[in-house]
N, C-alpha and C positions, 0 to 999 in steps of 0.2 A: 859664198860658194853655192852653186845651184846644181841640182841633179836633173838631167833631162830624161823624162820617162817616155818610153816609146823609141822606136827605131827611126832616127832622123825626123823626129816630130817636134818642131820648134814651139808649137803652141801648148804643149803639155809639160810644163816645168814646175817643179816644187822645190822648196829648200831641202838641202840634204838631210836635215833632221827628220823629215817625214819619210825617209826611205825605210826605216825599220818597221813602221806599221803596215807596210804594203803586204797584201796577201799574195803569197807565192805558192802555187801548187806544183809540187815536184812528184813525178811518177817515175820510179826506177824502171828501166828498160831491161830487156833480156841481155845476158852477158854478150859483150862485144858490140852493142849498139850505142849510139850517141844519146845524150839526155837533153831534153828541152824543158824550158820553164815558161809559164804564162804569168805575166806580171800585171796586176790591176791595182788601181788606187784604192786605198782603204776609205778615203773620203767619199761621202755619199754624193751622188750626182743629183742635182736638184733642177726642177723645171716647173713651169706653169702650164696648166691645161691649155692645149692648142698649140704650144710651141713644138719646135723640132729639137731633139736632143741626141747627142752622140755619146754612146757608151764606149769607153776606150780601154784597150788592153793590148799587150804586145808580147812577142816572144823574147826570151833572153837565153842565149845570145840571139841577136837579130839574124833572121833567116828568111829567105823567100818562101812564102806559103801559098803562092798562087796555085800550086798543084796539090795542096793539102786538103784535108777534110776539116772544115770549120763549122762549129755549131754554137749558136746562142740559144740557151735553154732557160725557160722560165722555171725557177726552182719550185714555186708552190704547186705548180701543176705538172712539172717534169715534162713539159711539151715543148716542141721546137718553135722558137720565135723566128729563127732564120737558119737555113742550112745551105752551105756552100761546099761544092766539091769539084775540084779540077776545072775551075772557071765557070761552073754552072750553078745557078740558084735552084735549089730543090724545094720540096714541099715545106709548108709551115702551118701553124695553127690559124684557124679562120680569123681570129680577132686581129691578127697582124698582117693579113694579106694586103699588099699594096701600100703598106706603111713602113716597111723596113728596107734598108739598103746597106750591104756590106761595102765599105769604102775601099774599092779595089786599087785606088792609086797608091795606097800604103801597103798592100799585100807583099810587094817585092821587098819591102824593108822590114817585114815581120809584124806590121801593125794589123790588128784584128778589129778595128773600129767598126761599130754598127750604129747607123743612124735610124732613129725612130721618128717618124713625122706625126704631127698632130697628136701629141700624147694625151692620154686621158687619165683620170684618177685611178682607174683599174690597172694602169701600166705600172703603178708603184710596186716595188718589191725587189727581190734579188734575182740576178741573172747570172748564169754560169757561161763563161766563155771557154769553150773547149776546142782543142786542135789535135788532130792526129796526122802525123807525118810518117808514113811507113809504119814501123813498129813503135815509134815514139808517140806518147800521149801526155798531154798536160791540160790543166784547166785552172781558172781563177774565177772569183765572184765579184761582180759589180752591183752595187746597190743604187737603186733609183727611187727618188721621192718626188712625186708629182703633186703640187699644191693647186687648189682650185679657189682663186679669190672669190669667184661668184658663190661657190658653195660655202666659203667662210662667211661671206655677206649674208647668205641665206641662214647659216648657222647662227650668226649674231642676231639677225632679225627673228629667227625662231626662238632664240633664248629671250630676246626682248619681248616678243609676243607672248611667250610662256610666262614671263614675269608680269606683263600687263594683264594677261588673263588671270593669273594668280591673284594679282591685286584687285582686279574687278570682282572675281569670285569671292575673295576675302571681304571686299567692300559690300558686296551683295549680301553675304552671310551676316556681316555686322549690321547692315541696314535692316535685314529681316529680323535679326535678334532685337534690335532697338525698336523696330515697329511693333513686334509682338510684346515687348516689354511696355511700350507706350500704350498699346491696346489694353494690356492687363491692368496697367495703372489707371487708364481711363475708366475701365470697368469697375475697378476698386473705388475710384472717386465717385462714380455714379451710384454705386451701392451705398457708400457712406453718405452721399447727398440724399439718397432715398431714406436712409435711416434717420438723418437729421430732419428731413421733411416730416417723416412719421413722428419723430419725437416732438417737433414743433407743433404738429397737429394734436398730439396727445397733451402737450402743455396748454394749447388753446382750449381743448376740451376741459382740462383741469381748471383753467381760468374761468371758463364759462360756468362750470359747476360751482366754483367758489363764488362767482358773482351771483349765481342763482341762490346759493346758500346765504350770501350776504343780504340779498333782497328779501329772502324769506325771514332772515333774522330781523331785518328792519321792520317787516310786517308784524312779526311777533312782538318786537319792541313797541310798535305803535299800538297794537292790541293791548299789550300790558299797560301802556300809558293810559289807554281808554279805561281799562278796568280799574287802574289806580284812581283815575278821576272819579269814576263811578263810586268806588269805595269811599273816596273822600267825601263825595256828595252824600252817600248813604251815612257816612259817619257824622257829617254835619246835621243831616236829618235826625239821626239818632240822638245826637247831642241836643238838638232843638227839642225833640220829643222828651228827652230826659229833663230838660229845663222846664218844659211845660208840665210834665208829670210832677216834677219836684215842686213847682209852684202850686200845682193843684193839690199835691200832697200836703204842702204847708197850709194852704187854705183850709183843706179838709181837717187838718190837725187842729187848727184854731177853732173851728166850729165844734169839734168834739170836746175841746177843752171847756167851752161855754156850757155845753150840755152836761158835762160832768159836775160842774159847779152848781147848777140850778136845783137839784133835788135836795141837797143838804141845806141850802139856804131856805128852801121851801119848808123843810122840816123844822128848822129853827123858828121859822116864822110861826109855824103851827104851835110849837111848845111855848112860845112866848105869849 
């Protein structure tokens, strides 16, 4: 089962289950006057930038509105998008001049459809469809959403570019950090190398000093060896002299012994 929305409008049909969500604006009239209702779909109308779109609404019950006052109003600015009265199109906001058309073929059947050509992203929003017929007044709201594939592509590229820039900046920061760390490590290594070179030079100086001390020790040892040899020679000489002196002492002792014996013998010879 299907419900036909609009007065004799075959192209605007929805399942009967979607009837309840419809926005119906009812305005009570003065006593004794008839009531009218403007019916608009609750489903959002979608379009792509550059396309033509038709915003649909209709009177309930269906009634000829060719001699009525019909206004399409942009809700966020409360300004007229299209104004029709008694078969004449009147003033409208500058942004919509030359881009709107009230579809008059359906006015006799109570249809209030408005065509907007070459829609832009700024056309997105809510529109109020209002009709006044004598003392009777009613309105309903139609929502339009205009998508821009190009702007979405730009958005995707912008996001991708932002990600790439973030990655590049992050990579640059990391590279700078690593470079500074490498430079600091290089400086530290150079400092340690300089310390090692200085220590090696100090060790070489120590080695040279030790070598010099060893040479001096060798010289002293050689001098001591010479002195020992001289002492040994002197000792030998002393021993030789001692031997000579001993021999001489022995010889002299023997002579003295003969001398000591001679006077006694001489005396005895005298007494005999």
